[in-house]
Phi, psi and omega in degrees: 000156188226138169262134172248125175246120181236138179250121182232170172287134182304327186281356181264352182315307181294324171299312171301315181304305176307313175304308183288335178286330172298334183268353178100009179288125187264352176205163185198135183254137180239127173226136176281128180228163167230147178197186171211163180212235187295333180278344173053031179087177183212170178261139172233155169251130186220114178064039178084346177262138178271137181235142169265129176267107185277327191246132180266132176292131186219167160257137176253129176252133173237125179219152180237128178226160171302145188308323183286358179252348185305306186302318179295321179294313173304309177304320188286320176301303183306313187294318188273340185270333182298132170244348184083004176254155173307140181088022172293337166126197182210163177217141174229144183236133187232150171281140175246125180282331180202152162218147187230128167269119187301317187295307180262338181085004177294153192233150173057227181305328178295332186277340177299000000 
């Protein structure tokens, strides 16, 4: 099993969710986060004053998929989250040793 952690622009969530659902992904965790990468923040003007915004709002997606489905899921996220502009996000793929469904006790692939 693989865990995919993706930081994406918030307005891309619905598109990404639909693409993943189309692949058969049955679960997804979403967290509102703030961060910076290559863009290192940006400047905004509010009521005539200029402000430096150091952290950019993003959404963190976490999902666990069977190992043979990971590359498809990564591709689907990349294609649907991409705007072609700086700050589109990043993804990380990690190995998952075990998964347990708390309610039933099912483990690993059955728990997904």
